[in-house]
KEFI-773673 format. One record per residue (C-alpha): x, y, z; chain; residue in one letter. Coordinates in nm, 3 decimals. Example, Ala and Ser with C-alpha at 12.3 -4.5 7.8 and 13.67 -1.06 7.14 Angstrom:
@xx->1.230, yy->-0.450, zz->0.780, kette->A, rest->a
@xx->1.367, yy->-0.106, zz->0.714, kette->A, rest->s
REM end
This chain:
@xx->0.169, yy->2.257, zz->-0.439, kette->A, rest->x
@xx->0.174, yy->1.919, zz->-0.244, kette->A, rest->x
@xx->0.420, yy->1.663, zz->-0.157, kette->A, rest->x
@xx->0.370, yy->1.380, zz->-0.234, kette->A, rest->x
@xx->0.510, yy->1.031, zz->-0.075, kette->A, rest->x
@xx->0.440, yy->0.662, zz->-0.090, kette->A, rest->x
@xx->0.326, yy->0.386, zz->0.156, kette->A, rest->x
@xx->0.385, yy->0.034, zz->0.045, kette->A, rest->x
@xx->0.193, yy->-0.214, zz->0.262, kette->A, rest->x
@xx->0.152, yy->-0.543, zz->0.279, kette->A, rest->x
@xx->-0.200, yy->-0.626, zz->0.325, kette->A, rest->x
@xx->-0.336, yy->-0.700, zz->0.658, kette->A, rest->x
@xx->-0.040, yy->-0.529, zz->0.827, kette->A, rest->x
@xx->-0.208, yy->-0.251, zz->0.935, kette->A, rest->x
@xx->-0.176, yy->-0.014, zz->0.656, kette->A, rest->x
@xx->-0.549, yy->0.107, zz->0.733, kette->A, rest->x
@xx->-0.502, yy->0.175, zz->1.071, kette->A, rest->x
@xx->-0.172, yy->0.352, zz->1.038, kette->A, rest->x
@xx->-0.366, yy->0.564, zz->0.754, kette->A, rest->x
@xx->-0.628, yy->0.637, zz->0.997, kette->A, rest->x
@xx->-0.374, yy->0.757, zz->1.316, kette->A, rest->x
@xx->-0.203, yy->0.967, zz->1.116, kette->A, rest->x
@xx->-0.524, yy->1.164, zz->0.860, kette->A, rest->x
@xx->-0.512, yy->1.285, zz->1.233, kette->A, rest->x
@xx->-0.272, yy->1.552, zz->1.149, kette->A, rest->x
@xx->-0.430, yy->1.776, zz->0.977, kette->A, rest->x
@xx->-0.111, yy->1.886, zz->0.763, kette->A, rest->x
@xx->-0.099, yy->1.529, zz->0.634, kette->A, rest->x
@xx->-0.336, yy->1.235, zz->0.431, kette->A, rest->x
@xx->-0.259, yy->0.901, zz->0.365, kette->A, rest->x
@xx->-0.501, yy->0.823, zz->0.041, kette->A, rest->x
@xx->-0.695, yy->0.447, zz->0.035, kette->A, rest->x
@xx->-0.545, yy->0.199, zz->-0.205, kette->A, rest->x
@xx->-0.466, yy->0.450, zz->-0.519, kette->A, rest->x
@xx->-0.549, yy->0.418, zz->-0.845, kette->A, rest->x
@xx->-0.287, yy->0.639, zz->-0.955, kette->A, rest->x
@xx->-0.030, yy->0.366, zz->-0.998, kette->A, rest->x
@xx->-0.289, yy->0.257, zz->-1.283, kette->A, rest->x
@xx->-0.346, yy->0.597, zz->-1.414, kette->A, rest->x
@xx->0.017, yy->0.601, zz->-1.472, kette->A, rest->x
@xx->0.070, yy->0.323, zz->-1.639, kette->A, rest->x
@xx->-0.201, yy->0.310, zz->-1.937, kette->A, rest->x
@xx->-0.047, yy->0.701, zz->-1.928, kette->A, rest->x
@xx->0.285, yy->0.505, zz->-2.034, kette->A, rest->x
@xx->0.129, yy->0.224, zz->-2.261, kette->A, rest->x
@xx->-0.066, yy->0.523, zz->-2.526, kette->A, rest->x
@xx->0.307, yy->0.606, zz->-2.670, kette->A, rest->x
@xx->0.266, yy->0.198, zz->-2.773, kette->A, rest->x
@xx->0.008, yy->0.309, zz->-2.893, kette->A, rest->x
@xx->-0.045, yy->0.324, zz->-3.325, kette->A, rest->x
@xx->-0.275, yy->0.687, zz->-3.285, kette->A, rest->x
@xx->-0.028, yy->0.794, zz->-3.057, kette->A, rest->x
@xx->0.269, yy->0.720, zz->-3.255, kette->A, rest->x
@xx->0.105, yy->0.869, zz->-3.573, kette->A, rest->x
@xx->0.178, yy->1.204, zz->-3.432, kette->A, rest->x
@xx->0.403, yy->1.151, zz->-3.144, kette->A, rest->x
@xx->0.375, yy->1.436, zz->-2.891, kette->A, rest->x
@xx->0.533, yy->1.343, zz->-2.637, kette->A, rest->x
@xx->0.570, yy->1.656, zz->-2.426, kette->A, rest->x
@xx->0.221, yy->1.692, zz->-2.442, kette->A, rest->x
@xx->0.129, yy->1.387, zz->-2.274, kette->A, rest->x
@xx->0.362, yy->1.408, zz->-2.046, kette->A, rest->x
@xx->0.229, yy->1.673, zz->-1.902, kette->A, rest->x
@xx->-0.082, yy->1.509, zz->-1.868, kette->A, rest->x
@xx->0.149, yy->1.191, zz->-1.663, kette->A, rest->x
@xx->0.395, yy->1.439, zz->-1.471, kette->A, rest->x
@xx->0.071, yy->1.657, zz->-1.339, kette->A, rest->x
@xx->-0.134, yy->1.297, zz->-1.213, kette->A, rest->x
@xx->-0.042, yy->1.371, zz->-0.860, kette->A, rest->x
@xx->-0.116, yy->1.777, zz->-0.830, kette->A, rest->x
@xx->-0.466, yy->1.732, zz->-1.028, kette->A, rest->x
@xx->-0.609, yy->1.424, zz->-0.831, kette->A, rest->x
@xx->-0.541, yy->1.548, zz->-0.496, kette->A, rest->x
@xx->-0.573, yy->1.935, zz->-0.550, kette->A, rest->x
@xx->-0.860, yy->1.966, zz->-0.312, kette->A, rest->x
@xx->-0.724, yy->1.773, zz->-0.078, kette->A, rest->x
@xx->-0.677, yy->1.992, zz->0.216, kette->A, rest->x
@xx->-0.294, yy->1.918, zz->0.313, kette->A, rest->x
@xx->0.030, yy->2.012, zz->0.221, kette->A, rest->x
@xx->0.109, yy->1.645, zz->0.242, kette->A, rest->x
@xx->-0.016, yy->1.320, zz->0.085, kette->A, rest->x
@xx->0.104, yy->0.953, zz->0.108, kette->A, rest->x
@xx->0.013, yy->0.743, zz->-0.108, kette->A, rest->x
@xx->-0.072, yy->0.403, zz->-0.082, kette->A, rest->x
@xx->0.025, yy->0.114, zz->-0.334, kette->A, rest->x
@xx->0.222, yy->-0.120, zz->-0.474, kette->A, rest->x
@xx->0.477, yy->0.182, zz->-0.597, kette->A, rest->x
@xx->0.757, yy->-0.035, zz->-0.580, kette->A, rest->x
@xx->0.716, yy->-0.301, zz->-0.860, kette->A, rest->x
@xx->0.964, yy->-0.295, zz->-1.158, kette->A, rest->x
@xx->0.704, yy->-0.095, zz->-1.358, kette->A, rest->x
@xx->0.553, yy->0.092, zz->-1.140, kette->A, rest->x
@xx->0.856, yy->0.238, zz->-0.961, kette->A, rest->x
@xx->1.029, yy->0.293, zz->-1.335, kette->A, rest->x
@xx->0.709, yy->0.563, zz->-1.408, kette->A, rest->x
@xx->0.676, yy->0.684, zz->-1.087, kette->A, rest->x
@xx->1.084, yy->0.798, zz->-1.121, kette->A, rest->x
@xx->1.071, yy->0.992, zz->-1.419, kette->A, rest->x
@xx->0.752, yy->1.214, zz->-1.234, kette->A, rest->x
@xx->0.917, yy->1.204, zz->-0.897, kette->A, rest->x
@xx->1.286, yy->1.161, zz->-0.893, kette->A, rest->x
@xx->1.388, yy->1.091, zz->-0.501, kette->A, rest->x
@xx->1.058, yy->0.920, zz->-0.349, kette->A, rest->x
@xx->1.062, yy->0.886, zz->0.030, kette->A, rest->x
@xx->0.866, yy->0.549, zz->0.103, kette->A, rest->x
@xx->0.733, yy->0.398, zz->0.425, kette->A, rest->x
@xx->0.717, yy->-0.015, zz->0.400, kette->A, rest->x
@xx->0.460, yy->-0.189, zz->0.636, kette->A, rest->x
@xx->0.571, yy->-0.460, zz->0.728, kette->A, rest->x
@xx->0.417, yy->-0.767, zz->0.919, kette->A, rest->x
@xx->0.579, yy->-1.179, zz->0.908, kette->A, rest->x
@xx->0.399, yy->-1.325, zz->0.532, kette->A, rest->x
@xx->0.227, yy->-1.574, zz->0.665, kette->A, rest->x
@xx->0.071, yy->-1.377, zz->0.926, kette->A, rest->x
@xx->-0.080, yy->-1.141, zz->0.651, kette->A, rest->x
@xx->-0.164, yy->-1.432, zz->0.512, kette->A, rest->x
@xx->-0.282, yy->-1.631, zz->0.773, kette->A, rest->x
@xx->-0.505, yy->-1.242, zz->0.884, kette->A, rest->x
@xx->-0.644, yy->-1.272, zz->0.471, kette->A, rest->x
@xx->-0.764, yy->-1.650, zz->0.547, kette->A, rest->x
@xx->-0.897, yy->-1.621, zz->0.857, kette->A, rest->x
@xx->-1.153, yy->-1.285, zz->0.796, kette->A, rest->x
@xx->-1.234, yy->-1.458, zz->0.429, kette->A, rest->x
@xx->-1.301, yy->-1.779, zz->0.512, kette->A, rest->x
@xx->-1.241, yy->-1.952, zz->0.235, kette->A, rest->x
@xx->-1.386, yy->-2.314, zz->0.134, kette->A, rest->x
@xx->-1.005, yy->-2.432, zz->0.043, kette->A, rest->x
@xx->-0.735, yy->-2.287, zz->0.180, kette->A, rest->x
@xx->-0.516, yy->-2.386, zz->0.007, kette->A, rest->x
@xx->-0.563, yy->-2.277, zz->-0.304, kette->A, rest->x
@xx->-0.673, yy->-1.881, zz->-0.162, kette->A, rest->x
@xx->-0.320, yy->-1.891, zz->-0.059, kette->A, rest->x
@xx->-0.169, yy->-1.998, zz->-0.361, kette->A, rest->x
@xx->-0.441, yy->-1.738, zz->-0.569, kette->A, rest->x
@xx->-0.317, yy->-1.483, zz->-0.317, kette->A, rest->x
@xx->0.069, yy->-1.552, zz->-0.338, kette->A, rest->x
@xx->0.127, yy->-1.613, zz->-0.743, kette->A, rest->x
@xx->0.223, yy->-1.275, zz->-0.926, kette->A, rest->x
@xx->0.269, yy->-1.437, zz->-1.268, kette->A, rest->x
@xx->-0.093, yy->-1.468, zz->-1.343, kette->A, rest->x
@xx->-0.168, yy->-1.811, zz->-1.266, kette->A, rest->x
@xx->-0.548, yy->-1.725, zz->-1.178, kette->A, rest->x
@xx->-0.594, yy->-1.456, zz->-1.400, kette->A, rest->x
@xx->-0.685, yy->-1.071, zz->-1.279, kette->A, rest->x
@xx->-0.645, yy->-0.982, zz->-0.936, kette->A, rest->x
@xx->-0.447, yy->-1.282, zz->-0.816, kette->A, rest->x
@xx->-0.122, yy->-1.227, zz->-0.617, kette->A, rest->x
@xx->-0.209, yy->-0.921, zz->-0.435, kette->A, rest->x
@xx->-0.006, yy->-1.021, zz->-0.159, kette->A, rest->x
@xx->0.298, yy->-1.140, zz->-0.403, kette->A, rest->x
@xx->0.222, yy->-0.764, zz->-0.565, kette->A, rest->x
@xx->0.277, yy->-0.642, zz->-0.259, kette->A, rest->x
@xx->0.579, yy->-0.881, zz->-0.128, kette->A, rest->x
@xx->0.773, yy->-0.788, zz->-0.441, kette->A, rest->x
@xx->0.708, yy->-0.392, zz->-0.422, kette->A, rest->x
@xx->0.866, yy->-0.399, zz->-0.107, kette->A, rest->x
@xx->1.154, yy->-0.598, zz->-0.227, kette->A, rest->x
@xx->1.257, yy->-0.399, zz->-0.516, kette->A, rest->x
@xx->1.228, yy->-0.042, zz->-0.368, kette->A, rest->x
@xx->1.496, yy->-0.201, zz->-0.055, kette->A, rest->x
@xx->1.693, yy->-0.384, zz->-0.362, kette->A, rest->x
@xx->1.685, yy->-0.017, zz->-0.538, kette->A, rest->x
@xx->1.839, yy->0.174, zz->-0.250, kette->A, rest->x
@xx->1.528, yy->0.393, zz->-0.265, kette->A, rest->x
@xx->1.468, yy->0.620, zz->0.033, kette->A, rest->x
@xx->1.259, yy->0.428, zz->0.224, kette->A, rest->x
@xx->1.157, yy->0.367, zz->0.589, kette->A, rest->x
@xx->1.042, yy->-0.020, zz->0.775, kette->A, rest->x
@xx->0.747, yy->0.006, zz->1.016, kette->A, rest->x
@xx->0.659, yy->-0.323, zz->1.157, kette->A, rest->x
@xx->0.301, yy->-0.419, zz->1.219, kette->A, rest->x
@xx->0.441, yy->-0.489, zz->1.608, kette->A, rest->x
@xx->0.598, yy->-0.193, zz->1.675, kette->A, rest->x
@xx->0.287, yy->0.016, zz->1.507, kette->A, rest->x
@xx->0.001, yy->-0.145, zz->1.767, kette->A, rest->x
@xx->0.235, yy->-0.176, zz->2.086, kette->A, rest->x
@xx->0.475, yy->0.200, zz->2.030, kette->A, rest->x
@xx->0.241, yy->0.398, zz->1.823, kette->A, rest->x
@xx->0.365, yy->0.728, zz->1.957, kette->A, rest->x
@xx->0.779, yy->0.580, zz->1.906, kette->A, rest->x
@xx->0.655, yy->0.501, zz->1.551, kette->A, rest->x
@xx->0.433, yy->0.804, zz->1.452, kette->A, rest->x
@xx->0.756, yy->0.985, zz->1.595, kette->A, rest->x
@xx->1.009, yy->0.747, zz->1.333, kette->A, rest->x
@xx->0.766, yy->0.865, zz->1.064, kette->A, rest->x
@xx->0.726, yy->1.231, zz->1.115, kette->A, rest->x
@xx->1.158, yy->1.207, zz->1.135, kette->A, rest->x
@xx->1.143, yy->1.016, zz->0.789, kette->A, rest->x
@xx->0.918, yy->1.241, zz->0.602, kette->A, rest->x
@xx->1.107, yy->1.507, zz->0.799, kette->A, rest->x
@xx->0.721, yy->1.680, zz->0.872, kette->A, rest->x
@xx->0.547, yy->1.750, zz->1.195, kette->A, rest->x
@xx->0.334, yy->1.437, zz->1.272, kette->A, rest->x
@xx->0.189, yy->1.340, zz->1.650, kette->A, rest->x
@xx->-0.033, yy->1.060, zz->1.759, kette->A, rest->x
@xx->-0.392, yy->1.074, zz->1.824, kette->A, rest->x
@xx->-0.536, yy->0.823, zz->2.072, kette->A, rest->x
@xx->-0.857, yy->0.880, zz->1.966, kette->A, rest->x
@xx->-0.849, yy->0.836, zz->1.571, kette->A, rest->x
@xx->-1.168, yy->0.712, zz->1.380, kette->A, rest->x
@xx->-1.293, yy->0.486, zz->1.111, kette->A, rest->x
@xx->-1.078, yy->0.561, zz->0.722, kette->A, rest->x
@xx->-1.179, yy->0.831, zz->0.559, kette->A, rest->x
@xx->-1.114, yy->1.079, zz->0.325, kette->A, rest->x
@xx->-1.314, yy->1.362, zz->0.235, kette->A, rest->x
@xx->-1.638, yy->1.251, zz->0.335, kette->A, rest->x
@xx->-1.595, yy->0.906, zz->0.150, kette->A, rest->x
@xx->-1.572, yy->0.558, zz->0.338, kette->A, rest->x
@xx->-1.418, yy->0.243, zz->0.190, kette->A, rest->x
@xx->-1.710, yy->0.056, zz->0.019, kette->A, rest->x
@xx->-1.660, yy->-0.300, zz->0.129, kette->A, rest->x
@xx->-1.955, yy->-0.457, zz->0.063, kette->A, rest->x
@xx->-1.856, yy->-0.513, zz->-0.295, kette->A, rest->x
@xx->-1.682, yy->-0.753, zz->-0.143, kette->A, rest->x
@xx->-1.883, yy->-0.850, zz->0.150, kette->A, rest->x
@xx->-1.614, yy->-0.844, zz->0.416, kette->A, rest->x
@xx->-1.528, yy->-0.556, zz->0.642, kette->A, rest->x
@xx->-1.132, yy->-0.540, zz->0.516, kette->A, rest->x
@xx->-1.119, yy->-0.210, zz->0.656, kette->A, rest->x
@xx->-1.281, yy->-0.232, zz->0.929, kette->A, rest->x
@xx->-1.103, yy->-0.119, zz->1.257, kette->A, rest->x
@xx->-1.061, yy->-0.102, zz->1.588, kette->A, rest->x
@xx->-1.094, yy->0.281, zz->1.756, kette->A, rest->x
@xx->-1.124, yy->0.223, zz->2.078, kette->A, rest->x
@xx->-0.788, yy->0.076, zz->2.151, kette->A, rest->x
@xx->-0.511, yy->-0.069, zz->1.975, kette->A, rest->x
@xx->-0.519, yy->-0.422, zz->1.985, kette->A, rest->x
@xx->-0.230, yy->-0.686, zz->1.852, kette->A, rest->x
@xx->-0.407, yy->-0.912, zz->1.602, kette->A, rest->x
@xx->-0.180, yy->-1.241, zz->1.786, kette->A, rest->x
@xx->-0.340, yy->-1.451, zz->1.403, kette->A, rest->x
@xx->-0.026, yy->-1.644, zz->1.348, kette->A, rest->x
@xx->-0.006, yy->-1.889, zz->1.047, kette->A, rest->x
@xx->0.010, yy->-2.235, zz->1.304, kette->A, rest->x
@xx->-0.280, yy->-2.145, zz->1.405, kette->A, rest->x
@xx->-0.471, yy->-2.066, zz->1.042, kette->A, rest->x
@xx->-0.272, yy->-2.252, zz->0.788, kette->A, rest->x
@xx->-0.197, yy->-2.613, zz->0.645, kette->A, rest->x
@xx->0.164, yy->-2.715, zz->0.684, kette->A, rest->x
@xx->0.278, yy->-2.767, zz->0.347, kette->A, rest->x
@xx->0.125, yy->-2.354, zz->0.251, kette->A, rest->x
@xx->0.316, yy->-2.291, zz->0.578, kette->A, rest->x
@xx->0.635, yy->-2.466, zz->0.429, kette->A, rest->x
@xx->0.607, yy->-2.323, zz->0.097, kette->A, rest->x
@xx->0.631, yy->-2.011, zz->0.124, kette->A, rest->x
@xx->0.776, yy->-1.939, zz->0.430, kette->A, rest->x
@xx->1.101, yy->-1.839, zz->0.285, kette->A, rest->x
@xx->0.940, yy->-1.505, zz->0.074, kette->A, rest->x
@xx->0.967, yy->-1.290, zz->0.362, kette->A, rest->x
@xx->1.177, yy->-0.962, zz->0.363, kette->A, rest->x
@xx->1.491, yy->-0.995, zz->0.492, kette->A, rest->x
REM end
């Protein structure tokens, strides 16, 4: 039986970098952006369907839900798994704790405006303000797929507010003090981990991110040396965007 932990990090806060570093350890693997939050959500809302309520076999359906992690990671050669996703949103956290009573979360943080600026810098949208609003609005205003950054921010805030077991890892510390950062994670998870400076591009079981579908290398990292990306809000973002979202960071 594998032990499951969780990573809920802001986009452009070093998620792929941290995952690639941790994956150099043979006893642990960090997932790509998870599909399991959606899988578990869909399994739970089936209970609202007429076909289920016509024959409400809760025990059998719960058997499927409760074994989602075990089945998905069955063939992964690691004793420990860190599943990466917005697990702290109220709905995701509610469903998750039905399966894992006391989950542990790594919260990867970078100032929200710097994350926003980094996304804008790599995407180079024609309308910066509109793209920022799409990334930061988490109420469906802009349709499916909007609110990517806001969702992860809400996830982190809710994990903290819910007093779950968590450890905040800052992007700056990861880049400048990787050895100490990995030791901190090792102590928090209570598993042996080491920093290997010869880390590779992210891959699991021979599968890599296919960023061609987006046309942008969102997940490509510098594997030659750790380098702090000094993309900051004041260099990229319009003043009105900075003023609108500067108060939304975690305290």
